[in-house]
C-alpha positions as CSV (number, residue, x, y, z in Angstrom):
1,M,78.2,105.6,92.9
2,A,81.7,104.8,93.6
3,N,84.4,106.8,92.5
4,T,85.8,105.0,89.1
5,S,88.7,106.8,88.0
6,V,92.2,105.3,87.9
7,E,95.3,107.8,88.2
8,L,98.6,107.0,85.9
9,R,101.8,108.8,86.1
10,T,105.3,108.3,85.3
11,E,107.8,108.9,87.9
12,Q,111.4,110.3,86.8
13,D,113.1,107.4,86.9
14,G,110.8,105.7,84.2
15,T,108.5,103.8,86.7
16,L,104.8,103.7,85.9
17,V,102.2,104.2,88.5
18,V,99.0,103.1,88.3
19,R,96.8,104.1,91.0
20,P,92.6,103.4,91.8
21,L,90.9,106.3,92.8
22,G,88.2,103.9,95.1
23,A,87.2,100.7,95.7
24,V,88.5,97.9,92.9
25,D,85.2,96.4,92.4
26,D,82.8,96.2,89.6
27,E,82.6,100.0,88.9
28,C,86.9,100.1,88.8
29,G,87.4,97.1,88.0
30,R,87.2,97.1,84.3
31,L,89.4,99.9,83.6
32,F,91.8,99.1,86.4
33,R,92.3,95.9,84.6
34,Q,92.5,97.0,80.9
35,T,95.1,99.9,82.6
36,L,97.5,97.4,84.0
37,I,97.6,95.3,80.8
38,H,97.9,97.9,78.2
39,A,101.0,98.9,80.8
40,V,102.3,95.6,80.5
41,R,101.6,94.6,77.1
42,R,101.8,97.6,75.2
43,V,104.2,100.2,77.3
44,R,106.1,97.7,78.7
45,P,107.9,100.0,81.5
46,L,110.8,98.2,83.4
47,N,109.0,99.1,86.5
48,L,105.0,99.1,87.3
49,L,104.0,100.5,90.5
50,V,100.2,99.4,91.4
51,D,99.6,101.7,94.8
52,L,96.9,100.3,96.5
53,R,97.7,102.2,99.8
54,D,94.8,104.1,99.7
55,V,92.3,101.5,98.5
56,P,89.6,100.5,100.6
57,F,88.6,97.2,98.8
58,V,89.6,95.0,96.3
59,D,87.3,92.3,95.0
60,P,88.3,88.6,95.0
61,L,88.5,89.0,91.0
62,H,90.6,91.8,90.6
63,L,92.9,90.2,93.6
64,G,93.2,87.4,90.7
65,T,94.1,90.1,88.0
66,L,96.7,91.3,89.4
67,A,98.3,87.9,90.0
68,V,98.0,87.1,86.5
69,L,99.5,90.6,86.1
70,C,102.1,89.6,88.0
71,E,103.0,86.4,85.6
72,L,102.4,88.4,82.5
73,A,104.6,91.7,83.6
74,D,107.6,88.8,84.6
75,E,106.8,87.0,80.5
76,Q,107.3,90.8,79.3
77,H,110.1,91.8,81.3
78,V,108.4,94.5,83.5
79,R,108.9,94.6,87.2
80,V,105.4,95.0,89.3
81,V,105.3,95.9,92.7
82,V,102.1,96.2,94.4
83,A,102.4,98.8,97.3
84,V,99.6,98.1,100.2
85,H,99.2,99.6,103.4
86,D,96.5,97.3,105.0
87,S,97.9,93.8,106.4
88,A,94.4,92.1,105.6
89,L,94.9,92.9,101.9
90,V,99.0,92.0,102.1
91,I,97.5,88.1,103.1
92,Q,94.6,88.2,100.4
93,L,96.9,89.2,98.0
94,R,99.0,86.2,98.9
95,A,96.1,83.9,99.1
96,A,95.1,84.5,95.5
97,G,98.9,84.2,94.2
98,V,100.3,87.2,94.0
99,P,104.2,86.3,94.8
100,G,105.7,87.8,97.8
101,Q,108.4,89.5,95.9
102,C,105.7,91.5,94.0
103,I,104.3,93.1,97.6
104,R,105.6,95.9,98.8
105,S,103.9,96.7,102.7
106,T,104.1,99.7,104.3
107,V,102.2,98.0,107.2
108,K,104.6,98.9,110.2
109,A,105.3,95.3,112.2
110,E,104.0,95.4,116.3
111,T,106.8,95.6,118.3
112,P,106.6,92.6,120.8
113,A,106.1,94.4,124.5
114,V,109.6,93.9,126.5
115,A,109.0,92.6,130.0
116,S,110.5,94.0,133.1
117,T,112.4,92.2,135.1
118,S,112.7,93.8,138.6
C-alpha cells in the first residue's frame, strides 16, 4: 500500500508548508486535496508552499487540483508556491494550468558546452 500521509508545518515566517509523503494518486489524493482547500479557505496563511520536491508522481486529476488551488488562493489573497525538483513535473503543471509564477523549480539548467577555439 502506498504512503498516504500529508505533512503540514508552519515556518517561522508564517508560511504553511504542505508536503505529500509519496505519490499523489488515488491513495493520497483525497487527503491532499482536502488539506489544500482547508488551508486556503479556512487557515488563509499569507504564503502556502506545496512541496512536491520528493514526490515521484502526481496524477492528472491532482495536477488540475493544483491549478484550481492557485485560482482559489488568489481570490483569498494567499500566495501559493509549488516547489518541484522534476523538470517533467514542471511541464505537467504548466500544461494543467498552474501559473508559472506559482512554480518554483529547483531543477538546475544545463549549461551549454563551450566550443574550444584552437
